[in-house]
PDB file of N, CA, C and O in Angstrom:
ATOM      1  N   MET A   1     -38.037  43.210 -36.613  1.00  0.00           N
ATOM      2  CA  MET A   1     -38.456  41.805 -36.583  1.00  0.00           C
ATOM      3  C   MET A   1     -38.588  41.373 -35.108  1.00  0.00           C
ATOM      4  O   MET A   1     -37.668  41.519 -34.304  1.00  0.00           O
ATOM      5  N   THR A   2     -39.741  40.853 -34.808  1.00  0.00           N
ATOM      6  CA  THR A   2     -39.963  40.385 -33.432  1.00  0.00           C
ATOM      7  C   THR A   2     -40.027  38.874 -33.391  1.00  0.00           C
ATOM      8  O   THR A   2     -40.443  38.222 -34.348  1.00  0.00           O
ATOM      9  N   ILE A   3     -39.611  38.341 -32.279  1.00  0.00           N
ATOM     10  CA  ILE A   3     -39.631  36.891 -32.085  1.00  0.00           C
ATOM     11  C   ILE A   3     -40.879  36.571 -31.271  1.00  0.00           C
ATOM     12  O   ILE A   3     -41.193  37.258 -30.299  1.00  0.00           O
ATOM     13  N   SER A   4     -41.565  35.552 -31.667  1.00  0.00           N
ATOM     14  CA  SER A   4     -42.790  35.169 -31.002  1.00  0.00           C
ATOM     15  C   SER A   4     -42.462  34.654 -29.580  1.00  0.00           C
ATOM     16  O   SER A   4     -41.326  34.287 -29.280  1.00  0.00           O
ATOM     17  N   TYR A   5     -43.482  34.643 -28.737  1.00  0.00           N
ATOM     18  CA  TYR A   5     -43.309  34.143 -27.397  1.00  0.00           C
ATOM     19  C   TYR A   5     -42.958  32.683 -27.378  1.00  0.00           C
ATOM     20  O   TYR A   5     -42.210  32.234 -26.510  1.00  0.00           O
ATOM     21  N   THR A   6     -43.491  31.925 -28.332  1.00  0.00           N
ATOM     22  CA  THR A   6     -43.170  30.494 -28.393  1.00  0.00           C
ATOM     23  C   THR A   6     -41.709  30.317 -28.747  1.00  0.00           C
ATOM     24  O   THR A   6     -41.054  29.448 -28.172  1.00  0.00           O
ATOM     25  N   ALA A   7     -41.175  31.086 -29.651  1.00  0.00           N
ATOM     26  CA  ALA A   7     -39.762  30.981 -30.025  1.00  0.00           C
ATOM     27  C   ALA A   7     -38.890  31.392 -28.847  1.00  0.00           C
ATOM     28  O   ALA A   7     -37.871  30.755 -28.579  1.00  0.00           O
ATOM     29  N   ARG A   8     -39.282  32.456 -28.136  1.00  0.00           N
ATOM     30  CA  ARG A   8     -38.524  32.866 -26.965  1.00  0.00           C
ATOM     31  C   ARG A   8     -38.500  31.788 -25.898  1.00  0.00           C
ATOM     32  O   ARG A   8     -37.471  31.513 -25.279  1.00  0.00           O
ATOM     33  N   PHE A   9     -39.679  31.180 -25.699  1.00  0.00           N
ATOM     34  CA  PHE A   9     -39.769  30.077 -24.732  1.00  0.00           C
ATOM     35  C   PHE A   9     -38.786  28.961 -25.078  1.00  0.00           C
ATOM     36  O   PHE A   9     -38.043  28.495 -24.214  1.00  0.00           O
ATOM     37  N   TRP A  10     -38.780  28.536 -26.331  1.00  0.00           N
ATOM     38  CA  TRP A  10     -37.920  27.408 -26.758  1.00  0.00           C
ATOM     39  C   TRP A  10     -36.417  27.807 -26.664  1.00  0.00           C
ATOM     40  O   TRP A  10     -35.577  26.980 -26.309  1.00  0.00           O
ATOM     41  N   ILE A  11     -36.107  29.042 -26.976  1.00  0.00           N
ATOM     42  CA  ILE A  11     -34.718  29.487 -26.839  1.00  0.00           C
ATOM     43  C   ILE A  11     -34.291  29.481 -25.368  1.00  0.00           C
ATOM     44  O   ILE A  11     -33.212  29.007 -25.014  1.00  0.00           O
ATOM     45  N   PHE A  12     -35.190  30.033 -24.513  1.00  0.00           N
ATOM     46  CA  PHE A  12     -34.933  30.051 -23.104  1.00  0.00           C
ATOM     47  C   PHE A  12     -34.763  28.635 -22.556  1.00  0.00           C
ATOM     48  O   PHE A  12     -33.840  28.370 -21.785  1.00  0.00           O
ATOM     49  N   LEU A  13     -35.668  27.715 -22.962  1.00  0.00           N
ATOM     50  CA  LEU A  13     -35.599  26.343 -22.515  1.00  0.00           C
ATOM     51  C   LEU A  13     -34.316  25.665 -22.954  1.00  0.00           C
ATOM     52  O   LEU A  13     -33.704  24.902 -22.206  1.00  0.00           O
ATOM     53  N   PHE A  14     -33.918  25.964 -24.201  1.00  0.00           N
ATOM     54  CA  PHE A  14     -32.686  25.371 -24.702  1.00  0.00           C
ATOM     55  C   PHE A  14     -31.452  25.859 -23.920  1.00  0.00           C
ATOM     56  O   PHE A  14     -30.554  25.081 -23.599  1.00  0.00           O
ATOM     57  N   LEU A  15     -31.435  27.158 -23.627  1.00  0.00           N
ATOM     58  CA  LEU A  15     -30.293  27.735 -22.887  1.00  0.00           C
ATOM     59  C   LEU A  15     -30.244  27.190 -21.452  1.00  0.00           C
ATOM     60  O   LEU A  15     -29.166  26.882 -20.944  1.00  0.00           O
ATOM     61  N   ILE A  16     -31.389  27.072 -20.810  1.00  0.00           N
ATOM     62  CA  ILE A  16     -31.425  26.551 -19.439  1.00  0.00           C
ATOM     63  C   ILE A  16     -31.014  25.076 -19.470  1.00  0.00           C
ATOM     64  O   ILE A  16     -30.224  24.648 -18.629  1.00  0.00           O
ATOM     65  N   THR A  17     -31.518  24.312 -20.393  1.00  0.00           N
ATOM     66  CA  THR A  17     -31.192  22.911 -20.494  1.00  0.00           C
ATOM     67  C   THR A  17     -29.692  22.739 -20.769  1.00  0.00           C
ATOM     68  O   THR A  17     -29.055  21.873 -20.169  1.00  0.00           O
ATOM     69  N   ASP A  18     -29.136  23.532 -21.646  1.00  0.00           N
ATOM     70  CA  ASP A  18     -27.708  23.456 -21.935  1.00  0.00           C
ATOM     71  C   ASP A  18     -26.894  23.797 -20.667  1.00  0.00           C
ATOM     72  O   ASP A  18     -25.915  23.117 -20.358  1.00  0.00           O
ATOM     73  N   TYR A  19     -27.290  24.812 -19.965  1.00  0.00           N
ATOM     74  CA  TYR A  19     -26.604  25.212 -18.731  1.00  0.00           C
ATOM     75  C   TYR A  19     -26.667  24.089 -17.690  1.00  0.00           C
ATOM     76  O   TYR A  19     -25.661  23.737 -17.074  1.00  0.00           O
ATOM     77  N   LEU A  20     -27.869  23.536 -17.509  1.00  0.00           N
ATOM     78  CA  LEU A  20     -28.017  22.452 -16.510  1.00  0.00           C
ATOM     79  C   LEU A  20     -27.258  21.198 -16.919  1.00  0.00           C
ATOM     80  O   LEU A  20     -26.690  20.514 -16.067  1.00  0.00           O
ATOM     81  N   MET A  21     -27.243  20.890 -18.205  1.00  0.00           N
ATOM     82  CA  MET A  21     -26.507  19.693 -18.677  1.00  0.00           C
ATOM     83  C   MET A  21     -25.030  19.874 -18.399  1.00  0.00           C
ATOM     84  O   MET A  21     -24.356  18.927 -17.993  1.00  0.00           O
ATOM     85  N   ARG A  22     -24.514  21.086 -18.612  1.00  0.00           N
ATOM     86  CA  ARG A  22     -23.073  21.317 -18.337  1.00  0.00           C
ATOM     87  C   ARG A  22     -22.800  21.146 -16.851  1.00  0.00           C
ATOM     88  O   ARG A  22     -21.787  20.554 -16.478  1.00  0.00           O
ATOM     89  N   LYS A  23     -23.661  21.640 -16.016  1.00  0.00           N
ATOM     90  CA  LYS A  23     -23.469  21.496 -14.555  1.00  0.00           C
ATOM     91  C   LYS A  23     -23.554  20.025 -14.148  1.00  0.00           C
ATOM     92  O   LYS A  23     -22.756  19.557 -13.336  1.00  0.00           O
ATOM     93  N   ILE A  24     -24.480  19.325 -14.688  1.00  0.00           N
ATOM     94  CA  ILE A  24     -24.629  17.888 -14.398  1.00  0.00           C
ATOM     95  C   ILE A  24     -23.392  17.113 -14.871  1.00  0.00           C
ATOM     96  O   ILE A  24     -22.869  16.255 -14.160  1.00  0.00           O
ATOM     97  N   LEU A  25     -22.940  17.435 -16.086  1.00  0.00           N
ATOM     98  CA  LEU A  25     -21.735  16.782 -16.604  1.00  0.00           C
ATOM     99  C   LEU A  25     -20.521  17.060 -15.718  1.00  0.00           C
ATOM    100  O   LEU A  25     -19.732  16.161 -15.427  1.00  0.00           O
ATOM    101  N   LEU A  26     -20.386  18.294 -15.304  1.00  0.00           N
ATOM    102  CA  LEU A  26     -19.250  18.666 -14.449  1.00  0.00           C
ATOM    103  C   LEU A  26     -19.335  17.947 -13.119  1.00  0.00           C
ATOM    104  O   LEU A  26     -18.330  17.431 -12.630  1.00  0.00           O
ATOM    105  N   LEU A  27     -20.527  17.904 -12.518  1.00  0.00           N
ATOM    106  CA  LEU A  27     -20.701  17.215 -11.243  1.00  0.00           C
ATOM    107  C   LEU A  27     -20.416  15.725 -11.389  1.00  0.00           C
ATOM    108  O   LEU A  27     -19.786  15.115 -10.525  1.00  0.00           O
ATOM    109  N   THR A  28     -20.890  15.145 -12.496  1.00  0.00           N
ATOM    110  CA  THR A  28     -20.655  13.717 -12.738  1.00  0.00           C
ATOM    111  C   THR A  28     -19.158  13.438 -12.874  1.00  0.00           C
ATOM    112  O   THR A  28     -18.677  12.411 -12.395  1.00  0.00           O
ATOM    113  N   ALA A  29     -18.435  14.319 -13.504  1.00  0.00           N
ATOM    114  CA  ALA A  29     -17.001  14.132 -13.671  1.00  0.00           C
ATOM    115  C   ALA A  29     -16.229  14.332 -12.396  1.00  0.00           C
ATOM    116  O   ALA A  29     -15.203  13.681 -12.197  1.00  0.00           O
ATOM    117  N   LEU A  30     -16.683  15.211 -11.520  1.00  0.00           N
ATOM    118  CA  LEU A  30     -15.969  15.495 -10.283  1.00  0.00           C
ATOM    119  C   LEU A  30     -16.352  14.578  -9.150  1.00  0.00           C
ATOM    120  O   LEU A  30     -15.605  14.481  -8.177  1.00  0.00           O
ATOM    121  N   LEU A  31     -17.498  13.888  -9.229  1.00  0.00           N
ATOM    122  CA  LEU A  31     -17.954  13.035  -8.165  1.00  0.00           C
ATOM    123  C   LEU A  31     -16.962  11.969  -7.787  1.00  0.00           C
ATOM    124  O   LEU A  31     -16.696  11.815  -6.595  1.00  0.00           O
ATOM    125  N   PRO A  32     -16.381  11.204  -8.729  1.00  0.00           N
ATOM    126  CA  PRO A  32     -15.379  10.189  -8.342  1.00  0.00           C
ATOM    127  C   PRO A  32     -14.148  10.828  -7.653  1.00  0.00           C
ATOM    128  O   PRO A  32     -13.573  10.242  -6.736  1.00  0.00           O
ATOM    129  N   LEU A  33     -13.771  11.984  -8.090  1.00  0.00           N
ATOM    130  CA  LEU A  33     -12.624  12.675  -7.456  1.00  0.00           C
ATOM    131  C   LEU A  33     -12.958  13.000  -6.000  1.00  0.00           C
ATOM    132  O   LEU A  33     -12.116  12.795  -5.126  1.00  0.00           O
ATOM    133  N   PHE A  34     -14.139  13.492  -5.721  1.00  0.00           N
ATOM    134  CA  PHE A  34     -14.519  13.824  -4.363  1.00  0.00           C
ATOM    135  C   PHE A  34     -14.575  12.571  -3.502  1.00  0.00           C
ATOM    136  O   PHE A  34     -14.162  12.605  -2.343  1.00  0.00           O
ATOM    137  N   SER A  35     -15.074  11.477  -4.040  1.00  0.00           N
ATOM    138  CA  SER A  35     -15.143  10.243  -3.243  1.00  0.00           C
ATOM    139  C   SER A  35     -13.742   9.738  -2.919  1.00  0.00           C
ATOM    140  O   SER A  35     -13.512   9.218  -1.827  1.00  0.00           O
ATOM    141  N   GLN A  36     -12.787   9.887  -3.869  1.00  0.00           N
ATOM    142  CA  GLN A  36     -11.423   9.499  -3.603  1.00  0.00           C
ATOM    143  C   GLN A  36     -10.749  10.368  -2.536  1.00  0.00           C
ATOM    144  O   GLN A  36      -9.983   9.880  -1.705  1.00  0.00           O
ATOM    145  N   LEU A  37     -11.051  11.644  -2.583  1.00  0.00           N
ATOM    146  CA  LEU A  37     -10.493  12.543  -1.575  1.00  0.00           C
ATOM    147  C   LEU A  37     -11.012  12.228  -0.200  1.00  0.00           C
ATOM    148  O   LEU A  37     -10.266  12.315   0.776  1.00  0.00           O
ATOM    149  N   MET A  38     -12.285  11.859  -0.093  1.00  0.00           N
ATOM    150  CA  MET A  38     -12.829  11.477   1.200  1.00  0.00           C
ATOM    151  C   MET A  38     -12.165  10.213   1.704  1.00  0.00           C
ATOM    152  O   MET A  38     -11.953  10.064   2.908  1.00  0.00           O
ATOM    153  N   GLY A  39     -11.835   9.300   0.806  1.00  0.00           N
ATOM    154  CA  GLY A  39     -11.133   8.075   1.224  1.00  0.00           C
ATOM    155  C   GLY A  39      -9.741   8.387   1.692  1.00  0.00           C
ATOM    156  O   GLY A  39      -9.243   7.753   2.622  1.00  0.00           O
ATOM    157  N   CYS A  40      -9.106   9.342   1.074  1.00  0.00           N
ATOM    158  CA  CYS A  40      -7.707   9.729   1.484  1.00  0.00           C
ATOM    159  C   CYS A  40      -7.746  10.291   2.901  1.00  0.00           C
ATOM    160  O   CYS A  40      -6.849  10.023   3.701  1.00  0.00           O
ATOM    161  N   THR A  41      -8.759  11.053   3.207  1.00  0.00           N
ATOM    162  CA  THR A  41      -8.846  11.645   4.544  1.00  0.00           C
ATOM    163  C   THR A  41      -8.919  10.562   5.612  1.00  0.00           C
ATOM    164  O   THR A  41      -8.218  10.616   6.622  1.00  0.00           O
ATOM    165  N   ALA A  42      -9.765   9.594   5.375  1.00  0.00           N
ATOM    166  CA  ALA A  42      -9.907   8.481   6.343  1.00  0.00           C
ATOM    167  C   ALA A  42      -8.599   7.702   6.491  1.00  0.00           C
ATOM    168  O   ALA A  42      -8.210   7.340   7.601  1.00  0.00           O
ATOM    169  N   THR A  43      -7.946   7.454   5.405  1.00  0.00           N
ATOM    170  CA  THR A  43      -6.670   6.730   5.462  1.00  0.00           C
ATOM    171  C   THR A  43      -5.609   7.548   6.189  1.00  0.00           C
ATOM    172  O   THR A  43      -4.840   6.997   6.976  1.00  0.00           O
ATOM    173  N   THR A  44      -5.555   8.834   5.941  1.00  0.00           N
ATOM    174  CA  THR A  44      -4.584   9.681   6.616  1.00  0.00           C
ATOM    175  C   THR A  44      -4.833   9.751   8.093  1.00  0.00           C
ATOM    176  O   THR A  44      -3.889   9.644   8.876  1.00  0.00           O
ATOM    177  N   VAL A  45      -6.069   9.928   8.507  1.00  0.00           N
ATOM    178  CA  VAL A  45      -6.374   9.996   9.919  1.00  0.00           C
ATOM    179  C   VAL A  45      -6.072   8.658  10.633  1.00  0.00           C
ATOM    180  O   VAL A  45      -5.553   8.646  11.749  1.00  0.00           O
ATOM    181  N   THR A  46      -6.401   7.551   9.979  1.00  0.00           N
ATOM    182  CA  THR A  46      -6.156   6.239  10.546  1.00  0.00           C
ATOM    183  C   THR A  46      -4.648   5.958  10.681  1.00  0.00           C
ATOM    184  O   THR A  46      -4.188   5.475  11.716  1.00  0.00           O
ATOM    185  N   SER A  47      -3.904   6.264   9.637  1.00  0.00           N
ATOM    186  CA  SER A  47      -2.486   5.972   9.714  1.00  0.00           C
ATOM    187  C   SER A  47      -1.743   6.909  10.692  1.00  0.00           C
ATOM    188  O   SER A  47      -0.752   6.518  11.308  1.00  0.00           O
ATOM    189  N   THR A  48      -2.229   8.119  10.815  1.00  0.00           N
ATOM    190  CA  THR A  48      -1.629   9.059  11.816  1.00  0.00           C
ATOM    191  C   THR A  48      -1.920   8.592  13.238  1.00  0.00           C
ATOM    192  O   THR A  48      -1.062   8.660  14.119  1.00  0.00           O
ATOM    193  N   ALA A  49      -3.125   8.127  13.439  1.00  0.00           N
ATOM    194  CA  ALA A  49      -3.502   7.668  14.782  1.00  0.00           C
ATOM    195  C   ALA A  49      -2.733   6.359  15.075  1.00  0.00           C
ATOM    196  O   ALA A  49      -2.295   6.150  16.206  1.00  0.00           O
ATOM    197  N   GLY A  50      -2.569   5.501  14.092  1.00  0.00           N
ATOM    198  CA  GLY A  50      -1.798   4.254  14.291  1.00  0.00           C
ATOM    199  C   GLY A  50      -0.361   4.550  14.585  1.00  0.00           C
ATOM    200  O   GLY A  50       0.226   3.934  15.475  1.00  0.00           O
ATOM    201  N   GLY A  51       0.235   5.491  13.855  1.00  0.00           N
ATOM    202  CA  GLY A  51       1.634   5.845  14.107  1.00  0.00           C
ATOM    203  C   GLY A  51       1.815   6.449  15.473  1.00  0.00           C
ATOM    204  O   GLY A  51       2.801   6.161  16.151  1.00  0.00           O
ATOM    205  N   ALA A  52       0.886   7.278  15.894  1.00  0.00           N
ATOM    206  CA  ALA A  52       0.967   7.909  17.199  1.00  0.00           C
ATOM    207  C   ALA A  52       0.864   6.854  18.294  1.00  0.00           C
ATOM    208  O   ALA A  52       1.568   6.923  19.302  1.00  0.00           O
ATOM    209  N   ALA A  53      -0.014   5.881  18.092  1.00  0.00           N
ATOM    210  CA  ALA A  53      -0.161   4.823  19.097  1.00  0.00           C
ATOM    211  C   ALA A  53       1.102   4.000  19.201  1.00  0.00           C
ATOM    212  O   ALA A  53       1.519   3.662  20.309  1.00  0.00           O
ATOM    213  N   VAL A  54       1.727   3.667  18.084  1.00  0.00           N
ATOM    214  CA  VAL A  54       2.958   2.883  18.103  1.00  0.00           C
ATOM    215  C   VAL A  54       4.078   3.674  18.787  1.00  0.00           C
ATOM    216  O   VAL A  54       4.821   3.137  19.608  1.00  0.00           O
ATOM    217  N   ALA A  55       4.184   4.953  18.435  1.00  0.00           N
ATOM    218  CA  ALA A  55       5.224   5.811  19.029  1.00  0.00           C
ATOM    219  C   ALA A  55       5.015   5.971  20.526  1.00  0.00           C
ATOM    220  O   ALA A  55       5.980   6.022  21.289  1.00  0.00           O
ATOM    221  N   ALA A  56       3.763   6.051  20.949  1.00  0.00           N
ATOM    222  CA  ALA A  56       3.493   6.240  22.376  1.00  0.00           C
ATOM    223  C   ALA A  56       3.748   5.001  23.170  1.00  0.00           C
ATOM    224  O   ALA A  56       4.140   5.094  24.333  1.00  0.00           O
ATOM    225  N   SER A  57       3.539   3.819  22.583  1.00  0.00           N
ATOM    226  CA  SER A  57       3.720   2.581  23.319  1.00  0.00           C
ATOM    227  C   SER A  57       5.170   2.134  23.385  1.00  0.00           C
ATOM    228  O   SER A  57       5.497   1.235  24.159  1.00  0.00           O
ATOM    229  N   ASP A  58       6.058   2.746  22.582  1.00  0.00           N
ATOM    230  CA  ASP A  58       7.482   2.359  22.570  1.00  0.00           C
ATOM    231  C   ASP A  58       8.170   2.999  23.765  1.00  0.00           C
ATOM    232  O   ASP A  58       7.887   4.142  24.122  1.00  0.00           O
ATOM    233  N   GLN A  59       9.083   2.243  24.380  1.00  0.00           N
ATOM    234  CA  GLN A  59       9.793   2.738  25.581  1.00  0.00           C
ATOM    235  C   GLN A  59      10.907   3.719  25.206  1.00  0.00           C
ATOM    236  O   GLN A  59      11.360   4.478  26.063  1.00  0.00           O
ATOM    237  N   ARG A  60      11.349   3.723  23.973  1.00  0.00           N
ATOM    238  CA  ARG A  60      12.414   4.638  23.537  1.00  0.00           C
ATOM    239  C   ARG A  60      11.895   6.055  23.385  1.00  0.00           C
ATOM    240  O   ARG A  60      10.693   6.262  23.225  1.00  0.00           O
ATOM    241  N   SER A  61      12.769   7.011  23.432  1.00  0.00           N
ATOM    242  CA  SER A  61      12.326   8.413  23.230  1.00  0.00           C
ATOM    243  C   SER A  61      11.995   8.623  21.766  1.00  0.00           C
ATOM    244  O   SER A  61      12.377   7.828  20.908  1.00  0.00           O
ATOM    245  N   PHE A  62      11.269   9.718  21.489  1.00  0.00           N
ATOM    246  CA  PHE A  62      10.892   9.993  20.110  1.00  0.00           C
ATOM    247  C   PHE A  62      12.106  10.239  19.233  1.00  0.00           C
ATOM    248  O   PHE A  62      12.145   9.827  18.074  1.00  0.00           O
ATOM    249  N   GLY A  63      13.110  10.923  19.808  1.00  0.00           N
ATOM    250  CA  GLY A  63      14.335  11.209  19.060  1.00  0.00           C
ATOM    251  C   GLY A  63      15.048   9.911  18.674  1.00  0.00           C
ATOM    252  O   GLY A  63      15.550   9.801  17.555  1.00  0.00           O
ATOM    253  N   THR A  64      15.103   8.924  19.581  1.00  0.00           N
ATOM    254  CA  THR A  64      15.731   7.672  19.272  1.00  0.00           C
ATOM    255  C   THR A  64      14.962   6.930  18.184  1.00  0.00           C
ATOM    256  O   THR A  64      15.548   6.360  17.264  1.00  0.00           O
ATOM    257  N   GLN A  65      13.653   6.952  18.307  1.00  0.00           N
ATOM    258  CA  GLN A  65      12.816   6.309  17.264  1.00  0.00           C
ATOM    259  C   GLN A  65      13.037   6.960  15.911  1.00  0.00           C
ATOM    260  O   GLN A  65      13.106   6.265  14.898  1.00  0.00           O
ATOM    261  N   LEU A  66      13.152   8.298  15.875  1.00  0.00           N
ATOM    262  CA  LEU A  66      13.380   8.976  14.613  1.00  0.00           C
ATOM    263  C   LEU A  66      14.751   8.654  14.056  1.00  0.00           C
ATOM    264  O   LEU A  66      14.899   8.461  12.849  1.00  0.00           O
ATOM    265  N   ASP A  67      15.748   8.593  14.908  1.00  0.00           N
ATOM    266  CA  ASP A  67      17.113   8.230  14.451  1.00  0.00           C
ATOM    267  C   ASP A  67      17.147   6.809  13.885  1.00  0.00           C
ATOM    268  O   ASP A  67      17.831   6.544  12.896  1.00  0.00           O
ATOM    269  N   ASP A  68      16.395   5.890  14.527  1.00  0.00           N
ATOM    270  CA  ASP A  68      16.336   4.518  13.981  1.00  0.00           C
ATOM    271  C   ASP A  68      15.669   4.478  12.629  1.00  0.00           C
ATOM    272  O   ASP A  68      16.097   3.730  11.750  1.00  0.00           O
ATOM    273  N   GLU A  69      14.607   5.283  12.441  1.00  0.00           N
ATOM    274  CA  GLU A  69      13.949   5.298  11.139  1.00  0.00           C
ATOM    275  C   GLU A  69      14.852   5.851  10.064  1.00  0.00           C
ATOM    276  O   GLU A  69      14.846   5.363   8.933  1.00  0.00           O
ATOM    277  N   ILE A  70      15.640   6.878  10.407  1.00  0.00           N
ATOM    278  CA  ILE A  70      16.567   7.426   9.442  1.00  0.00           C
ATOM    279  C   ILE A  70      17.638   6.422   9.033  1.00  0.00           C
ATOM    280  O   ILE A  70      18.012   6.320   7.864  1.00  0.00           O
ATOM    281  N   ILE A  71      18.136   5.659  10.064  1.00  0.00           N
ATOM    282  CA  ILE A  71      19.138   4.599   9.761  1.00  0.00           C
ATOM    283  C   ILE A  71      18.524   3.571   8.830  1.00  0.00           C
ATOM    284  O   ILE A  71      19.156   3.151   7.862  1.00  0.00           O
ATOM    285  N   GLU A  72      17.280   3.156   9.121  1.00  0.00           N
ATOM    286  CA  GLU A  72      16.619   2.169   8.240  1.00  0.00           C
ATOM    287  C   GLU A  72      16.473   2.668   6.789  1.00  0.00           C
ATOM    288  O   GLU A  72      16.709   1.922   5.838  1.00  0.00           O
ATOM    289  N   LEU A  73      16.082   3.938   6.643  1.00  0.00           N
ATOM    290  CA  LEU A  73      15.918   4.505   5.303  1.00  0.00           C
ATOM    291  C   LEU A  73      17.277   4.573   4.582  1.00  0.00           C
ATOM    292  O   LEU A  73      17.370   4.238   3.401  1.00  0.00           O
ATOM    293  N   ASN A  74      18.291   4.993   5.273  1.00  0.00           N
ATOM    294  CA  ASN A  74      19.628   5.080   4.661  1.00  0.00           C
ATOM    295  C   ASN A  74      20.116   3.679   4.254  1.00  0.00           C
ATOM    296  O   ASN A  74      20.705   3.521   3.184  1.00  0.00           O
ATOM    297  N   ALA A  75      19.881   2.689   5.075  1.00  0.00           N
ATOM    298  CA  ALA A  75      20.298   1.311   4.756  1.00  0.00           C
ATOM    299  C   ALA A  75      19.528   0.808   3.558  1.00  0.00           C
ATOM    300  O   ALA A  75      20.105   0.176   2.673  1.00  0.00           O
ATOM    301  N   SER A  76      18.231   1.077   3.512  1.00  0.00           N
ATOM    302  CA  SER A  76      17.394   0.667   2.362  1.00  0.00           C
ATOM    303  C   SER A  76      17.882   1.319   1.092  1.00  0.00           C
ATOM    304  O   SER A  76      17.966   0.664   0.054  1.00  0.00           O
ATOM    305  N   ASN A  77      18.202   2.586   1.152  1.00  0.00           N
ATOM    306  CA  ASN A  77      18.693   3.316  -0.039  1.00  0.00           C
ATOM    307  C   ASN A  77      20.046   2.748  -0.508  1.00  0.00           C
ATOM    308  O   ASN A  77      20.295   2.609  -1.705  1.00  0.00           O
ATOM    309  N   ALA A  78      20.909   2.425   0.468  1.00  0.00           N
ATOM    310  CA  ALA A  78      22.220   1.902   0.092  1.00  0.00           C
ATOM    311  C   ALA A  78      22.095   0.519  -0.566  1.00  0.00           C
ATOM    312  O   ALA A  78      22.806   0.217  -1.525  1.00  0.00           O
ATOM    313  N   ILE A  79      21.193  -0.308  -0.048  1.00  0.00           N
ATOM    314  CA  ILE A  79      20.955  -1.625  -0.663  1.00  0.00           C
ATOM    315  C   ILE A  79      20.326  -1.489  -2.044  1.00  0.00           C
ATOM    316  O   ILE A  79      20.700  -2.211  -2.969  1.00  0.00           O
ATOM    317  N   TYR A  80      19.389  -0.584  -2.190  1.00  0.00           N
ATOM    318  CA  TYR A  80      18.692  -0.386  -3.462  1.00  0.00           C
ATOM    319  C   TYR A  80      19.659   0.141  -4.518  1.00  0.00           C
ATOM    320  O   TYR A  80      19.575  -0.256  -5.680  1.00  0.00           O
ATOM    321  N   GLN A  81      20.557   1.009  -4.140  1.00  0.00           N
ATOM    322  CA  GLN A  81      21.467   1.644  -5.120  1.00  0.00           C
ATOM    323  C   GLN A  81      22.677   0.761  -5.457  1.00  0.00           C
ATOM    324  O   GLN A  81      23.386   1.046  -6.422  1.00  0.00           O
ATOM    325  N   ASP A  82      22.924  -0.296  -4.688  1.00  0.00           N
ATOM    326  CA  ASP A  82      24.061  -1.162  -4.957  1.00  0.00           C
ATOM    327  C   ASP A  82      23.686  -2.097  -6.152  1.00  0.00           C
ATOM    328  O   ASP A  82      22.748  -2.889  -6.065  1.00  0.00           O
ATOM    329  N   GLN A  83      24.425  -1.978  -7.218  1.00  0.00           N
ATOM    330  CA  GLN A  83      24.115  -2.727  -8.449  1.00  0.00           C
ATOM    331  C   GLN A  83      24.404  -4.211  -8.313  1.00  0.00           C
ATOM    332  O   GLN A  83      23.790  -5.018  -9.012  1.00  0.00           O
ATOM    333  N   ARG A  84      25.320  -4.592  -7.435  1.00  0.00           N
ATOM    334  CA  ARG A  84      25.694  -5.998  -7.264  1.00  0.00           C
ATOM    335  C   ARG A  84      24.650  -6.805  -6.507  1.00  0.00           C
ATOM    336  O   ARG A  84      24.630  -8.032  -6.610  1.00  0.00           O
ATOM    337  N   LEU A  85      23.796  -6.152  -5.762  1.00  0.00           N
ATOM    338  CA  LEU A  85      22.811  -6.890  -4.961  1.00  0.00           C
ATOM    339  C   LEU A  85      21.578  -7.201  -5.737  1.00  0.00           C
ATOM    340  O   LEU A  85      20.654  -7.818  -5.207  1.00  0.00           O
TER     341      LEU A  85
END
C-alpha cells in the first residue's frame, strides 16, 4: 500500500506544525521567566554597587562594619524570638 504525495505532504505539514507549535508554546512559557531573571541581574548589580559605595565611604574598617552588622542581626533575632515583645 502506497501513500499518495498529497497525503505525505499533509502528514509532513502536520508534523512540522506540531513541532513548531510545541516550540512556540515552550518559548511563550519561558519568556516571562527570562525577563524576571534579567530583572534580578540588574537588581543584584545595583545593590552590590550600592553596598560597596556605602562600605567605601564609611570611616570604619570593613571588619568593624561586619561586626556591627552581626550585632544588629543578633539583636533583631533576639527581639523577634522573645514572646513577650
